[in-house]
C-alpha positions in Angstrom: -24.5 -16.2 -78.6 -21.6 -17.3 -76.3 -18.4 -19.0 -78.1 -18.0 -21.1 -74.5 -19.8 -22.2 -71.8 -17.4 -21.8 -69.0 -13.5 -21.2 -68.4 -11.7 -24.1 -67.1 -8.0 -22.9 -65.7 -5.1 -25.1 -65.4 -2.6 -24.8 -62.7 1.2 -25.9 -62.7 2.5 -28.0 -59.7 5.0 -30.2 -58.6 2.3 -32.9 -57.6 -1.1 -32.6 -59.6 -2.3 -35.2 -57.6 -2.0 -34.0 -54.6 -2.8 -30.5 -55.3 -6.2 -31.8 -57.3 -7.0 -33.5 -54.0 -6.5 -30.7 -51.8 -8.5 -28.2 -53.8 -11.3 -30.8 -54.5 -11.7 -31.7 -50.8 -11.6 -27.7 -50.3 -14.1 -26.9 -52.6 -16.2 -30.7 -52.2 -15.8 -31.2 -56.1 -15.0 -34.7 -57.5 -11.3 -35.3 -58.0 -10.0 -37.3 -61.2 -6.2 -38.0 -61.7 -3.9 -39.5 -64.2 -0.1 -39.6 -64.8 1.0 -35.9 -64.2 -2.6 -34.4 -64.5 -5.4 -33.9 -62.1 -8.7 -32.0 -62.1 -11.7 -31.3 -59.9 -15.2 -30.8 -61.3 -18.1 -29.3 -59.5 -22.0 -30.3 -60.3 -22.6 -28.0 -62.9 -19.2 -29.2 -64.9 -16.9 -26.0 -64.2 -13.4 -27.2 -63.8 -9.9 -26.6 -62.3 -7.0 -28.6 -63.8 -3.5 -29.4 -62.5 -0.8 -30.1 -64.4 2.4 -31.3 -62.9 5.7 -29.7 -64.0 9.4 -30.7 -63.5 11.5 -28.5 -61.8 8.2 -26.3 -60.6 9.2 -23.1 -59.0 6.3 -21.9 -56.4 5.3 -18.1 -56.8 6.7 -15.5 -53.9 3.8 -13.5 -52.8 3.8 -10.5 -52.2 7.3 -10.0 -54.1 7.3 -10.4 -57.9 10.7 -12.5 -58.1 8.5 -15.2 -59.3 4.9 -13.8 -59.9 1.8 -15.6 -58.5 0.2 -14.7 -62.5 -3.2 -15.8 -60.5 -4.8 -17.0 -57.5 -8.1 -18.2 -56.4 -10.4 -16.4 -54.1 -12.6 -19.0 -52.2 -15.9 -17.5 -51.0 -16.8 -19.0 -47.4 -19.6 -17.8 -44.9 -17.2 -17.2 -41.8 -13.4 -17.1 -41.9 -12.8 -18.1 -38.2 -14.4 -21.5 -39.1 -12.7 -21.7 -42.6 -9.2 -21.3 -41.6 -8.8 -24.1 -39.2 -10.1 -26.3 -41.9 -8.1 -25.1 -44.8 -5.0 -25.5 -42.3 -6.0 -29.2 -42.0 -5.9 -29.7 -45.5 -2.3 -28.7 -46.0 -2.4 -25.2 -46.8 -0.4 -22.7 -44.6 -1.4 -19.0 -43.6 0.9 -16.3 -45.2 2.5 -13.9 -42.5 1.4 -11.0 -45.1 -2.3 -10.0 -44.4 -3.4 -7.1 -46.2 -7.2 -7.0 -45.7 -10.0 -7.9 -43.3 -12.4 -9.7 -45.5 -10.1 -12.1 -46.6 -7.1 -14.3 -45.5 -4.7 -15.4 -47.6 -3.2 -19.0 -47.5 -0.6 -21.1 -49.5 -1.6 -24.2 -50.9 0.7 -27.4 -50.8 2.6 -26.3 -53.8 3.0 -22.9 -53.2 0.2 -21.1 -54.6 -1.5 -18.0 -52.7 -5.4 -18.4 -52.5 -7.6 -16.6 -50.4 -10.7 -17.1 -48.2 -13.2 -14.5 -48.6 -16.1 -13.2 -47.3 -18.7 -10.9 -49.0 
């Protein structure tokens, strides 16, 4: 018997509404926001939440002065097609690209995330 159905992740950020909108658009999930809180949900109920934090300091990757602690891997069919779309949403491509089956980006709050192909 499982104790829980699935995890929900909560990500600290300087603007919960903006980051929920960014990831909701990226993943085509439903976006809901309220004062200092944002969440996105898929059609199965899986959820990622965004908590607005005063004085937020973005992670510094790959250095560890301010560690990333976690990051999201987003599966895509084609890296070359997905890259311009994610850049148009407000992501930036990180200068350090350590692999060939994924690309590292920073979301608008500075969190690293990867676009990945199988």
